C-alpha positions in Angstrom: 17.1 4.6 -15.9 19.1 6.7 -13.0 18.2 4.1 -10.3 16.8 0.6 -10.7 15.7 -1.5 -7.5 14.9 -5.1 -8.4 13.2 -7.1 -5.3 15.2 -5.3 -2.8 14.5 -7.0 0.8 15.9 -6.1 4.1 15.2 -8.1 7.3 15.6 -7.4 10.9 15.3 -10.4 13.1 13.4 -12.5 10.2 11.0 -9.9 9.8 11.3 -8.3 6.3 11.1 -4.2 6.8 11.7 -3.9 3.0 9.6 -6.4 1.2 10.5 -7.3 -2.4 10.5 -3.5 -3.6 11.2 -2.8 -7.3 11.3 0.5 -8.7 12.9 2.7 -11.5 13.7 6.4 -11.1 14.4 8.1 -14.6 17.1 10.5 -15.0 16.5 14.0 -13.3 13.5 12.9 -11.5 12.3 14.0 -8.3 10.7 10.8 -6.4 9.0 11.3 -3.0 8.8 8.5 -0.7 5.9 8.7 1.6 4.4 6.7 4.3 4.0 6.3 8.0 6.8 5.7 10.3 8.0 2.0 10.3 7.0 1.6 6.6 10.4 1.0 5.4 11.2 4.1 3.4 14.3 5.1 5.5 15.6 1.4 5.3 15.2 1.5 1.4 17.0 4.8 1.2 20.0 3.5 3.1 19.9 0.6 0.9 20.3 2.8 -2.0 22.8 4.7 -0.6 25.1 1.5 0.4 24.5 2.3 4.2 22.5 -0.7 4.9 23.3 -4.0 3.3 20.2 -6.0 1.7 19.5 -9.7 2.3 18.0 -10.0 -1.4 17.7 -8.3 -4.8 19.5 -5.7 -6.7 20.5 -2.1 -6.7 21.6 -0.3 -10.0 22.6 3.1 -10.4 23.2 4.7 -14.1 23.1 1.2 -15.3 26.0 0.2 -13.0 25.1 -2.9 -10.7 26.2 -1.6 -7.0 24.5 -3.9 -4.8 28.0 -5.1 -3.4 29.7 -1.8 -3.7 30.8 0.5 -0.7 28.8 3.4 0.0 31.6 6.1 -1.0 31.9 4.5 -4.5 28.2 4.9 -5.2 28.5 8.5 -6.2 25.5 9.5 -4.1 24.9 12.3 -2.1 22.9 11.9 1.4 21.0 14.5 3.4 20.3 13.4 6.9 17.2 14.6 8.9 19.3 16.2 12.0 21.9 17.5 9.6 24.8 15.5 10.8 27.1 18.7 10.4 30.5 18.5 12.2 30.0 21.0 15.1 33.7 21.7 15.4 34.4 22.6 11.8 33.5 25.7 10.2 30.5 25.7 7.3 33.5 25.9 4.4 35.2 22.9 6.0 32.0 21.1 6.4 31.3 21.4 2.7 34.9 20.6 1.5 34.9 17.5 3.8 33.8 14.9 1.1 36.3 16.6 -1.2 39.2 16.1 1.3 38.7 12.5 1.8 38.9 12.2 -1.9 42.1 14.1 -2.0 40.9 16.9 -4.1 43.3 19.9 -4.5 42.6 22.7 -2.3 42.0 25.5 -5.2 39.3 22.8 -6.6 37.8 22.7 -3.1 37.5 26.2 -2.6 36.1 26.9 -6.0 33.5 24.3 -5.5 32.7 25.8 -2.0 32.2 29.2 -3.3 30.0 27.4 -6.1 28.0 25.7 -3.4 27.4 28.4 -1.2 26.2 30.6 -3.7 23.7 27.9 -5.0 22.3 27.3 -1.3 22.4 31.0 -0.9 24.8 31.2 2.0 27.6 33.2 0.5 30.2 34.9 2.6 29.2 32.3 5.7 32.4 30.2 4.9 33.9 31.0 8.5 30.8 30.4 10.4 30.5 27.5 12.7 27.2 25.2 12.7 26.0 26.4 15.9 25.9 30.3 14.8 23.3 29.3 11.9 19.5 28.9 12.1 18.1 25.5 11.4 17.0 26.3 7.8 20.7 27.3 7.3 22.2 24.3 8.7 20.0 22.1 6.3 21.0 24.2 3.4 24.7 23.6 4.6 24.1 19.9 4.8 22.5 20.1 1.1 25.3 21.8 -0.1 28.1 19.2 1.6 26.0 16.2 -0.1 26.4 18.0 -3.6 30.0 18.6 -3.0 31.5 15.6 -4.8 29.0 16.1 -7.7 27.2 12.8 -7.0 24.8 11.4 -9.8 22.1 10.8 -7.1 21.0 12.8 -4.1 18.8 11.0 -1.2 17.3 13.0 1.2 15.9 11.4 4.4 13.2 13.9 6.3 15.5 16.7 5.8 12.9 19.2 6.7 11.5 17.4 10.0 12.9 19.7 12.5 12.2 23.0 10.9 9.1 25.4 11.5 6.6 25.5 8.9 7.6 28.7 7.1 11.5 27.6 7.0 10.2 24.2 5.5 8.3 25.9 2.7 11.4 28.1 1.6 13.9 25.3 2.0 11.5 23.0 0.1 11.7 25.6 -2.7 15.1 26.0 -2.7 15.9 22.5 -3.1 13.5 21.9 -5.9 15.1 24.8 -7.7 18.6 23.2 -7.3 17.3 20.0 -8.3 16.0 21.4 -11.4 19.0 23.3 -12.4 21.3 20.5 -11.8 19.0 17.9 -13.5 19.6 15.6 -10.5 18.1 12.2 -10.0 16.6 12.5 -6.5 14.9 10.7 -3.7 13.2 12.2 -0.9 12.0 10.4 2.2 9.2 11.9 4.2 5.6 11.4 5.9 4.6 14.8 5.2 1.8 14.7 2.3 2.0 18.3 1.8 5.8 18.2 1.0 5.4 15.3 -1.2 2.4 17.3 -3.3 4.9 20.3 -3.3 7.9 18.5 -4.5 7.3 15.3 -6.4 7.3 14.4 -10.1 5.9 11.0 -8.5 5.2 9.6 -5.4 5.7 6.2 -4.0 3.4 5.1 -1.1 5.3 2.7 1.3 3.3 0.7 4.0 4.7 -2.4 5.9 7.8 -2.7 3.8 5.9 -2.8 0.3 5.8 -0.2 -2.2 2.0 -0.1 -2.7 1.7 2.5 -5.7 3.8 5.0 -7.4 2.7 7.5 -9.9 1.9 11.2 -10.4 0.5 13.0 -7.2 -2.7 14.0 -8.9 -3.4 10.5 -10.3 -2.4 8.9 -6.7 -4.9 11.2 -5.2 -7.9 11.1 -7.7 -7.4 7.4 -8.7 -5.8 5.4 -6.2 -5.7 1.6 -6.5 -5.7 0.6 -3.2 -7.5 1.2 0.3 -4.1 2.5 2.0 -3.2 4.9 -0.5 -6.8 6.3 -0.6 -7.1 7.1 3.0 -3.2 8.3 3.3 -3.1 10.8 0.7 -5.8 13.2 2.2 -9.4 12.2 3.7 -11.3 9.8 2.3 -14.6 8.0 3.0 -14.7 4.1 2.2 -18.2 3.1 1.2 -19.4 -0.5 0.4 -21.7 -0.4 -2.6 -23.2 -2.5 -5.2 -22.7 -2.6 -9.0 -25.6 -2.4 -10.7 -26.8 -1.7 -14.5 -27.5 2.0 -13.3 -24.0 2.6 -11.7 -22.9 2.4 -8.2 -25.9 2.1 -5.5 -25.5 2.1 -2.0 -28.3 -0.1 -1.4 -28.4 -3.6 -0.7 -31.2 -5.0 -2.8 -30.4 -8.6 -4.1 -29.7 -8.8 -7.9 -32.0 -10.6 -10.4 -32.1 -14.1 -10.7 -31.1 -14.6 -7.2 -27.0 -14.1 -7.7 -24.8 -12.7 -5.1 -24.5 -8.9 -5.4 -21.3 -7.6 -6.6 -19.7 -5.8 -3.8 -17.4 -2.7 -4.7 -15.5 -0.3 -2.5 -15.8 3.4 -3.4 -13.9 6.5 -2.4 -15.9 9.5 -1.7 -13.7 12.6 -0.9 -14.9 14.9 1.7 -15.1 17.7 -0.8 -17.3 15.7 -3.3 -20.2 14.9 -0.5 -23.4 16.7 -1.1 -25.5 17.7 1.6 -29.3 18.3 1.3 -32.3 18.9 3.6 -33.9 16.0 1.9 -33.3 13.1 -0.9 -35.6 15.1 -3.3 -33.0 17.8 -3.4 -30.0 15.7 -4.0 -28.7 16.2 -7.3 -26.0 13.5 -7.3 -26.0 10.0 -6.4 -27.9 9.6 -3.0 -26.1 7.7 -0.4 -28.4 7.6 2.8 -29.5 10.0 5.4 -27.3 11.1 8.5 -27.3 13.3 11.5 -24.6 16.1 11.9 -22.7 15.0 14.7 -19.7 17.7 14.6 -19.4 21.0 12.7 -15.9 23.0 12.6 -15.5 26.0 11.3 -12.0 26.5 9.5 -12.3 29.9 7.4 -12.6 29.1 3.8 -13.7 25.5 4.3 -16.2 24.1 6.9 -15.3 20.6 8.1 -18.4 18.4 9.5 -18.8 15.0 10.6 -22.1 13.1 9.5 -23.2 10.1 11.6 -24.7 7.7 9.1 -27.9 5.6 10.2 -26.7 2.4 11.7 -28.6 0.1 9.2 -27.5 2.4 6.2 -25.5 1.3 3.5 -22.0 2.9 4.6 -20.4 0.2 6.8 -17.1 0.2 8.4 -14.7 -2.0 10.2 -16.0 -3.2 13.5 -15.3 -1.0 16.7 -14.2 2.0 14.4 -15.3 5.5 15.6 -17.5 4.3 18.1 -19.5 1.2 19.3 -20.7 -1.0 16.8 -24.4 -0.3 17.2 -23.7 2.9 15.5 -23.3 4.1 12.0 -20.2 5.2 10.5 -19.0 8.7 10.4 -18.7 10.4 7.2 -16.2 13.5 6.5 -17.3 16.3 4.7 -15.9 19.3 3.8 -18.0 22.7 2.0 -17.1 25.8 0.7 -18.5 29.1 1.9 -20.9 29.1 -1.2 -22.4 25.7 -0.2 -22.5 27.1 3.7 -24.5 29.8 2.4 -26.9 27.9 0.4 -27.5 25.3 3.0 -26.6 26.1 6.7 -26.5 23.0 8.9 -26.0 22.7 12.8 -25.5 20.0 15.1 -28.0 17.3 15.5 -29.8 18.3 11.9 -30.8 15.3 9.8 -29.7 15.6 6.6 -29.6 13.7 3.0 -26.2 12.6 1.7 -25.3 12.6 -2.1 -21.8 11.6 -3.9 -20.8 14.1 -6.7 -18.3 11.8 -7.9 -16.9 8.4 -6.5 -14.0 6.6 -7.3 -14.4 2.7 -7.4 -11.3 0.8 -6.4 -10.4 -1.9 -8.4 -10.2 -4.3 -5.6 -11.1 -8.0 -5.5 -11.9 -8.0 -1.7 -14.7 -5.9 -0.6 -15.8 -7.0 2.6 -15.9 -10.4 4.9 -18.5 -12.3 6.5 -17.7 -14.8 9.2 -19.7 -18.1 8.5 -20.2 -20.5 11.3 -22.9 -22.7 12.9 -23.4 -20.6 16.2 -22.9 -17.3 17.4 -20.0 -18.2 19.5 -18.0 -19.9 16.6 -18.8 -16.8 14.4 -17.6 -14.4 16.9 -14.3 -16.6 17.6 -13.8 -16.8 13.7 -14.3 -12.7 13.3 -11.9 -12.1 16.3 -9.3 -14.3 14.6 -5.9 -12.8 14.4 -5.8 -12.9 10.4 -9.5 -11.9 10.0 -9.5 -9.1 12.5 -6.0 -7.5 11.1 -7.4 -7.8 7.5 -11.0 -6.0 8.6 -9.2 -3.5 10.6 -6.5 -2.7 8.0 -8.7 -2.7 5.0 -11.2 -0.6 7.0 -13.7 -2.7 6.0 -16.7 -4.8 7.4 -16.6 -8.1 9.0 -20.3 -9.4 9.2 -21.4 -12.7 10.8 -23.8 -15.1 9.2 -25.2 -18.2 11.1 -25.9 -21.5 9.3 -26.2 -21.6 5.6 -28.5 -19.4 3.0 -29.3 -20.4 -0.3 -26.2 -18.6 -1.8 -22.8 -17.5 -0.4 -22.8 -14.0 1.0 -21.3 -11.0 -0.7 -18.0 -10.3 -0.4 -15.5 -12.9 0.7 -16.9 -15.8 3.1 -14.9 -17.1 5.8 -14.9 -20.3 7.6 -12.9 -22.1 10.4 -10.4 -24.6 9.5 -11.0 -28.1 11.4 -13.9 -30.9 10.9 -16.1 -30.5 7.8 -14.3 -27.2 6.7 -13.5 -29.1 2.9 -17.2 -29.9 2.6 -18.0 -26.0 3.5 -15.4 -24.7 1.1 -16.7 -26.9 -1.7 -20.2 -25.6 -1.0 -19.3 -22.1 -0.9 -17.4 -22.3 -4.2 -20.1 -23.8 -5.9 -22.9 -21.8 -4.7 -21.6 -18.0 -5.6 -18.1 -17.6 -3.7 -15.4 -15.7 -5.9 -13.0 -16.1 -3.1 -13.0 -18.1 -0.1 -10.8 -17.4 3.2 -10.5 -20.7 5.6 -9.2 -19.6 8.9 -7.7 -21.1 12.1 -9.4 -19.2 14.7 -6.3 -19.2 16.9 -3.4 -19.3 14.3 -1.0 -16.1 14.3 -0.6 -14.0 11.5 1.4 -15.7 8.5 4.6 -14.5 7.4 5.2 -16.7 4.3 2.4 -17.1 1.6 2.6 -19.6 -1.1 0.9 -18.9 -4.4 -0.1 -21.6 -6.6 -2.5 -21.5 -9.7 -3.9 -24.8 -10.9 -4.5 -23.6 -14.4 -3.5 -20.6 -16.7 -6.7 -18.9 -16.8 -7.1 -18.1 -12.7 -3.3 -16.4 -12.6 -4.8 -13.1 -13.1 -7.4 -12.8 -10.4 -5.2 -15.1 -8.2 -2.4 -12.5 -8.3 -4.7 -9.5 -7.9 -6.4 -11.5 -4.5 -2.8 -12.3 -3.3 -1.5 -8.6 -3.9 -4.5 -7.2 -2.0 -3.7 -9.8 1.0 -0.2 -8.9 1.0 -0.8 -5.3 1.3 -2.2 -5.8 4.9 -0.1 -8.5 6.0 3.8 -8.3 6.2 4.6 -11.7 4.8 6.9 -12.8 1.9 5.5 -14.2 -0.9 6.7 -17.1 -3.7 4.9 -17.8 -6.5 5.4 -21.7 -6.8 5.0 -23.2 -10.4 4.9 -27.1 -10.6 5.4 -29.0 -13.5 5.6 -33.0 -13.9 9.0 -34.6 -13.2 8.7 -36.3 -16.4 8.2 -33.1 -18.7 10.6 -32.4 -21.3 13.4 -29.7 -21.1 11.4 -27.6 -23.6 8.4 -27.7 -21.7 10.3 -26.5 -18.5 11.5 -23.5 -20.6 7.7 -22.5 -21.4 6.6 -22.9 -17.7 9.6 -20.6 -16.7 8.7 -17.9 -19.0 4.9 -18.1 -17.8 6.2 -17.7 -14.4 8.3 -14.8 -15.3 5.4 -13.3 -17.2 3.2 -13.7 -14.3 6.0 -11.8 -12.1 6.0 -9.0 -14.3 2.1 -8.8 -14.8 1.6 -9.0 -11.1 4.2 -6.0 -10.8 2.5 -3.9 -13.7 -0.8 -4.7 -12.6 -1.1 -4.9 -8.8 2.1 -3.2 -7.8 2.9 -6.8 -6.2 6.7 -8.2 -6.6 7.1 -11.7 -5.2 9.7 -14.4 -5.8 9.2 -17.1 -8.6 10.2 -20.6 -8.6 9.7 -23.6 -11.0 9.6 -27.1 -9.3 9.2 -30.5 -10.7 7.0 -33.0 -9.2 3.2 -33.7 -7.8 1.3 -30.4 -7.0 0.1 -31.5 -3.6 3.6 -32.9 -2.5 5.6 -29.6 -3.4 3.0 -27.3 -2.0 2.8 -29.4 1.3 6.8 -29.3 1.3 6.9 -25.6 0.8 3.9 -24.6 3.5 5.9 -27.3 5.7 9.2 -25.2 5.5 7.9 -22.3 7.4 5.9 -22.4 10.8 3.6 -19.6 9.9 2.8 -20.2 6.3 -0.5 -19.8 4.2 -1.8 -21.0 1.1 -3.4 -18.7 -1.7 -4.9 -21.3 -4.4 -6.2 -20.2 -7.9 -8.6 -22.3 -10.1 -11.0 -21.8 -12.9 -12.7 -24.8 -12.1 -13.6 -26.0 -8.5 -13.9 -29.5 -9.5 -10.2 -29.7 -10.8 -9.3 -29.4 -7.0 -7.7 -32.1 -5.4 -10.2 -32.0 -2.6 -8.7 -35.3 -0.5 -5.3 -33.4 -0.4 -7.1 -30.0 0.3 -9.2 -31.8 3.2 -6.0 -32.8 4.7 -4.7 -29.3 4.8 -8.0 -27.8 6.0 -8.5 -30.1 8.5 -4.8 -31.4 9.5 -2.7 -30.2 11.8 -1.0 -27.7 12.1 -3.7 -25.7 11.2 -2.7 -23.3 8.2 -5.0 -20.3 6.6 -6.0 -21.0 3.1 -7.4 -18.6 0.5 -9.2 -20.0 -2.5 -9.8 -17.9 -5.6 -12.5 -19.1 -7.9 -11.5 -17.1 -11.2 -14.7 -18.4 -12.9 -16.7 -15.9 -10.9 -14.3 -13.3 -10.7 -14.6 -9.8 -12.5 -11.7 -8.9 -14.8 -9.1 -6.1 -13.8 -9.1 -6.7 -10.2 -6.4 -5.1 -7.6 -6.2 -3.3 -4.3 
């Protein structure tokens, strides 16, 4: 591998800006790091270049550990967003600068300068100053300067951001051609999706310091594994559906036998939406009825927004796109033939179908705040943790007053405090796959402790933890605990299991985390780790809720300080969960 990152972490003022990022980049590969502002992508790039020291982890370039090597000795070329050319130097001198620093002979410098100016199509401009060039030409000079000392890796931090659209397109083509000719491993940082699709062999999407997914552009668009990637790479409608023997359906009819319906999160791209006059005309999977709220002419593609019925099967996060009393808005795009076949106007009632959907392999579909009365349910729903998860996951946070015969679909959430342990035990034995116990006023956690009571619960627990950690900026530790009197051989087996769990979490769920094995009593060691951090949270997995030490858990759920606890009941979890 040309570039290897292992659990790279960078903190500013105690908060992780880059959070346990592990990544392998092949020789000659063009990788694009994509993400919103503040996601950590530029900090990660600077860490690879040696311009920023990391707090944890390892950086290797071409098999050489460079974690503690200075930037000049890493053999990396770096192209900055704002060119960073020396304004008082000619173009030729700018390109030769890195060679002068390395005391390369003048004849060799001139030959290299001529070679690079030809490569970036700027022959004959050696004696011009940067101010005499256009923005696109200056960026070409910046690329040439970065390549002057023949680096093994080229890193570019939003190099096209200050250029207009036409110049950006031309420069993108030039950069890609140069990269292929030189077979140079390249990482480009951008927040422009079109740029990422045009250039990348693979795209890595970052959010809140974590690398959520990394894959081929078409795979990430058609088969994303996470909510954020599905909505960040192009437009997407997130629908809550139910898995049935006939496939995914968007009605909430209870399943046979009184079982809790299995909720799923389905992605419906705007181009896959079918609109017809009535349900009988729908040729695809019927979703619901709606009313056309907006029609925008876009030339070859017409863009619409359809308001679904308020009691329809397409829920959204509270407060999004209008008041909570309104149905969600569905994004639709239609080609000219579709427009001719079925013209629509604002205010028209239409039937909505889904030609093709992609079901996210997410273990968390929605939340239901369960409380004894409306005021308590509202306080729970508006708690910092539940409100953040509902908003960032773009999913429903419903409320339920009192208990029914079964736990609600999705993830029930209950308040910590008096009687919380008894309520938790009831939900886990009455259909809940996961349960979130929330202190209504506690701030967001910044340290998450993950522990499984048995090997059978590990996979499902790590899937839920991965989904949680994508939406909460917290560092995570997977804590293994074995009896203090265990033999040394058993300790080795436990450690191998922990490392296997870390590898599986990274491969299956894109989650990298610290792992630690401690001797001692489970309750005592978990309590010690949680107490070491003021804003800590526990994710506890079990395949048998009866095996939980409820006396200890009761002290955690009902004592002070109040901490969030997420319990995963893997006996009821579906296999292969992620997102």
